[in-house]
C-alpha positions, 0 to 999 in steps of 0.5 A: 741799520736799514729801517724795516718796511712799515706795517700797512696791512692787517689780517683779521681772521673772522670766519669762525662759527662762534658755536660757544655763543649759540644761539646768539650767533646763529644769525649774527657773527660772534665778532658783531656781539657788542661790548656795551655799544661797539661790536668786538670787531670795532675795537680791533679795527680802532686799535689797528687804525691807532697803530697807523694800519691802512688796509684791513683784510677780513678772512671771512666765511659764510654768513659773515656779511654783517661784518662788512656791512658794519663798515659800509655807508648806511645811507638810509640810517644816516639820512634819517638821523640827519632829518631828525637832527641827530649827530652822526659822530657815533658812526664815524669809527664805522667808516672805512674808505673804499679800497681800505677794506678787503675780504677773502674767503676761508672756504674750509675751516682748517685752523688759524694758520690756514686762515692767515694763509688765505690772505697771502695774495693781498698781503703780498711781499709785505710784513703785516699785523694779525688781530684776533678780535676775540681777544679784547686788549684794553690799554692801561691808562696813559698807554697806547693800544696794544698794536701801537706798542708793538709797531713802536717796538717793531720800528726798533728791531724789525723782524717778527713780534708777538704780544705777550702777557704775564700770568700766574704760573698755575695758569700757563698750561692753558696757553701758548708760552714763549721761551725767553732770551734777552730782555730789554724792558717790555721787549723780550727775545723769543727763543722758542714757543711751547703750546700749553705746557705742563706747569713744571715744563713751562719756560716762562709765564709769558703767554701769547696773546692775540696780536702779531706782526709777521714777515711775509715769509710765514706764508711760504711756511704755511704753504707746505705746513701739515696739520698740527694740534686738533687736525688744523694748520697751526700758526704757532707751528709756522712761527716756531719754524721762523725762530732762528731764521729771522729776528723774533721778539715779544712785547709785554703789553701794558694793559689787560686782555679779555678772552671774549671767546668765552662767556665769562670772559665776555661778561668780564670785558663788558663790566671792565669797559663799563667801569672805565666809561665816565657816562656809566661807571657810577651806575654800573658800580652801584648796580654791581654792589646791589647784585652782589649784595643779593647773592 
């Protein structure tokens, strides 16, 4: 069997307006909202780098320059920190070599599928990863990040992969769900995709989460695909057309997903990350107990 082409590129759709977090997102991109001391986009970029991805493609919109500036060299800041003998290691994750970060514009908000299609020239004829930064994926202790788990599975089976998580059956109607085929540990063959099915009609309790590895042919599908649910070009519709044409698998992520596109999900993620950090877990746990006692 020929080894699949390596995953060197990743697309980050970051053109959304973040209206659910107004007024906080009036002047600040929602991807720059911090979970403790790192913006959401930083968590996704760190995950991509861990997986060996070299080129980051940001699909942006108006008012999103702060995302790119976050990964630029802040000469004045670094000079000031040096003068004050402050360590610069904290800024190391924000450094991206020239040429490894590319931005393209999604000029009209026509949905996730359209945002991915906007990156077609940069992606070229290579398989690529997709990260939805709103979905914060935190690996279980001892496990690697979500995308690294997916890349390891991709190296075995090639084709297209999506990340999935098991949820209680009563929650499936809120998500995209896979129709499963043969299973091999954390790897499941995908025979179909169903968007927000009724509980009785759901083919499984494995929901699609915000990480993908897709072959470049998806761009040609998106090129001619019409609008779907919500009057937008849906990525799920394009992926469904590729099932049966190319290998398609799901990887059950060994970790937790936090929906940081919702306010409660954002608060949950902040608490969960804080409780895992040695520098603050004890204080945060004590604070939570005190607040709960006052309720």
